[in-house]
Residue frames as a rotation matrix with the C-alpha (Angstrom) as fourth column:
MET 1
0.934 0.335 0.128 129.83
0.353 -0.921 -0.165 122.88
0.063 0.199 -0.978 136.31
LYS 2
0.557 -0.783 -0.276 133.40
-0.183 -0.439 0.880 123.40
-0.810 -0.440 -0.388 137.55
THR 3
-0.193 -0.611 0.767 134.75
0.645 0.510 0.569 121.56
-0.740 0.605 0.296 134.53
THR 4
0.405 0.415 0.815 132.87
0.896 -0.357 -0.263 123.86
0.182 0.837 -0.516 132.17
ILE 5
0.984 -0.088 -0.157 134.07
-0.034 -0.948 0.317 126.97
-0.176 -0.306 -0.936 134.02
LYS 6
0.193 -0.979 0.067 137.68
0.025 0.073 0.997 125.74
-0.981 -0.191 0.039 133.85
LYS 7
-0.138 -0.226 0.964 137.39
0.923 0.324 0.208 125.13
-0.359 0.919 0.164 130.12
LEU 8
0.758 0.443 0.479 135.89
0.580 -0.794 -0.183 128.63
0.299 0.417 -0.858 129.62
GLU 9
0.814 -0.512 -0.274 138.72
-0.143 -0.635 0.759 130.10
-0.563 -0.579 -0.590 131.77
ALA 10
-0.122 -0.864 0.489 141.27
0.477 0.381 0.792 128.33
-0.870 0.330 0.366 129.57
LEU 11
0.169 0.302 0.938 139.53
0.975 -0.190 -0.115 129.81
0.143 0.934 -0.327 126.51
GLN 12
0.961 0.264 -0.088 139.51
0.278 -0.931 0.239 133.19
-0.019 -0.254 -0.967 128.19
THR 13
0.382 -0.910 -0.162 143.27
-0.021 -0.184 0.983 133.03
-0.924 -0.372 -0.090 128.79
SER 14
-0.242 -0.440 0.864 143.92
0.805 0.406 0.432 131.88
-0.541 0.801 0.256 125.23
LEU 15
0.493 0.549 0.675 141.87
0.826 -0.538 -0.165 134.75
0.273 0.639 -0.719 123.84
GLU 16
0.908 -0.225 -0.352 143.63
0.014 -0.825 0.565 137.27
-0.418 -0.518 -0.746 126.05
GLU 17
-0.028 -0.988 0.152 147.02
0.206 0.143 0.968 136.07
-0.978 0.059 0.200 124.78
LYS 18
-0.173 0.015 0.985 145.85
0.972 0.166 0.168 136.12
-0.161 0.986 -0.043 121.12
ILE 19
0.817 0.529 0.228 144.43
0.554 -0.831 -0.059 139.59
0.158 0.175 -0.972 121.47
GLU 20
0.668 -0.643 -0.374 147.65
-0.107 -0.581 0.807 140.88
-0.736 -0.499 -0.457 123.09
GLN 21
-0.259 -0.799 0.543 149.78
0.508 0.365 0.780 139.28
-0.821 0.478 0.311 120.37
ARG 22
0.127 0.410 0.903 147.60
0.986 -0.155 -0.069 140.71
0.112 0.899 -0.424 117.58
GLN 23
0.962 0.260 -0.087 147.67
0.271 -0.951 0.147 144.19
-0.045 -0.165 -0.985 119.14
GLU 24
0.315 -0.926 -0.209 151.40
-0.029 -0.229 0.973 144.07
-0.949 -0.301 -0.099 119.55
ASP 25
-0.297 -0.346 0.890 151.80
0.832 0.365 0.419 142.98
-0.469 0.865 0.180 115.94
PHE 26
0.548 0.627 0.554 149.54
0.808 -0.568 -0.157 145.86
0.216 0.534 -0.818 114.87
ASP 27
0.927 -0.160 -0.340 151.39
0.054 -0.839 0.541 148.40
-0.372 -0.520 -0.769 116.97
ASN 28
0.044 -0.994 0.100 154.74
0.195 0.106 0.975 147.31
-0.980 -0.023 0.198 115.53
LYS 29
-0.023 0.005 1.000 153.66
0.989 0.145 0.022 147.94
-0.145 0.989 -0.008 111.93
SER 30
-0.919 -0.389 0.067 154.01
0.394 -0.895 0.208 151.21
-0.021 0.218 0.976 110.20
GLU 31
-0.453 0.782 -0.428 151.22
-0.112 -0.526 -0.843 153.77
-0.884 -0.334 0.326 110.32
LYS 32
-0.463 0.213 -0.860 150.80
-0.886 -0.151 0.439 153.34
-0.036 0.965 0.258 106.56
TRP 33
-0.833 0.125 -0.539 150.15
-0.007 0.972 0.236 149.61
0.553 0.201 -0.808 107.06
GLN 34
-0.809 0.526 -0.261 147.85
0.379 0.128 -0.916 150.23
-0.448 -0.841 -0.303 110.00
GLU 35
-0.247 0.741 -0.624 145.68
-0.441 -0.660 -0.608 152.49
-0.863 0.125 0.490 107.83
SER 36
-0.761 -0.069 -0.645 145.76
-0.637 0.263 0.724 150.13
0.120 0.962 -0.245 104.86
GLU 37
0.260 0.907 -0.330 143.04
-0.789 0.397 0.469 147.63
0.557 0.138 0.819 104.03
LYS 38
-0.004 -0.355 -0.935 145.17
0.254 0.904 -0.344 144.83
0.967 -0.239 0.086 105.57
GLY 39
-0.917 -0.395 0.052 145.69
0.083 -0.318 -0.944 146.85
0.390 -0.862 0.325 108.76
GLU 40
-0.408 0.853 0.327 141.99
-0.904 -0.428 -0.012 147.66
0.129 -0.300 0.945 109.07
LYS 41
0.384 0.551 -0.741 141.05
-0.445 0.813 0.374 143.99
0.809 0.186 0.558 108.50
HIS 42
-0.446 -0.656 -0.608 143.60
0.329 0.512 -0.794 142.96
0.832 -0.555 -0.012 111.12
GLN 43
-0.947 0.082 0.310 142.03
-0.298 -0.580 -0.758 145.35
0.117 -0.811 0.574 113.59
GLU 44
-0.039 0.994 -0.103 138.50
-0.912 0.007 0.411 144.18
0.409 0.110 0.906 112.76
ILE 45
0.238 0.035 -0.971 139.48
0.033 0.998 0.044 140.61
0.971 -0.043 0.237 113.53
THR 46
-0.805 -0.534 -0.259 141.15
0.315 -0.014 -0.949 141.70
0.503 -0.845 0.179 116.82
ASP 47
-0.646 0.645 0.408 137.99
-0.754 -0.621 -0.214 143.59
0.116 -0.446 0.888 117.75
LYS 48
0.290 0.795 -0.533 135.95
-0.636 0.576 0.513 140.47
0.715 0.190 0.673 117.06
PHE 49
-0.203 -0.472 -0.858 138.23
0.411 0.754 -0.513 138.44
0.889 -0.457 0.041 119.34
THR 50
-0.967 -0.143 0.212 137.72
-0.099 -0.554 -0.827 141.10
0.236 -0.820 0.521 122.02
GLU 51
-0.191 0.973 0.128 133.93
-0.922 -0.223 0.315 140.77
0.335 -0.058 0.940 121.65
ILE 52
0.320 0.192 -0.928 134.21
-0.098 0.981 0.169 137.00
0.942 0.037 0.333 121.97
LEU 53
-0.654 -0.644 -0.397 136.40
0.382 0.173 -0.908 137.42
0.653 -0.746 0.133 125.10
ASP 54
-0.774 0.409 0.483 133.78
-0.615 -0.666 -0.422 139.69
0.149 -0.623 0.768 126.66
GLN 55
0.275 0.899 -0.339 131.10
-0.761 0.420 0.495 137.08
0.588 0.122 0.800 125.99
VAL 56
0.065 -0.330 -0.942 133.20
0.260 0.917 -0.303 134.31
0.963 -0.226 0.145 127.47
SER 57
-0.894 -0.434 0.111 133.84
0.055 -0.352 -0.934 136.42
0.445 -0.829 0.338 130.55
GLU 58
-0.354 0.863 0.361 130.14
-0.909 -0.408 0.083 137.00
0.219 -0.299 0.929 130.94
TRP 59
0.407 0.488 -0.772 129.41
-0.347 0.865 0.363 133.27
0.845 0.120 0.521 130.64
ILE 60
-0.463 -0.638 -0.615 131.98
0.400 0.469 -0.787 132.51
0.791 -0.611 0.038 133.34
SER 61
-0.922 0.139 0.362 130.33
-0.362 -0.646 -0.673 135.09
0.140 -0.751 0.645 135.67
ASP 62
0.022 0.996 -0.091 126.92
-0.903 0.058 0.425 133.69
0.429 0.073 0.901 134.92
LEU 63
0.310 0.065 -0.948 127.97
-0.029 0.998 0.059 130.11
0.950 0.010 0.311 135.64
GLU 64
-0.725 -0.640 -0.255 129.80
0.272 0.074 -0.960 131.06
0.633 -0.765 0.121 138.85
SER 65
-0.641 0.528 0.556 126.57
-0.728 -0.647 -0.225 132.55
0.241 -0.549 0.800 140.18
PHE 66
0.323 0.773 -0.546 124.86
-0.530 0.625 0.573 129.13
0.784 0.104 0.612 140.20
């Protein structure tokens, strides 16, 4: 069980870094780009990564309770 939790924690860290990087990239773009189709798609993907991160965090909590 500990091995699984450690792997999920590594995934969690990786996702956190990816989300932070994507958000920083988004914030550094012009407002015009942010509102463009590309900007909106970028944000949709970032939001999806955030949903996955939330799920991974929940799995870790669930496994730690055993």
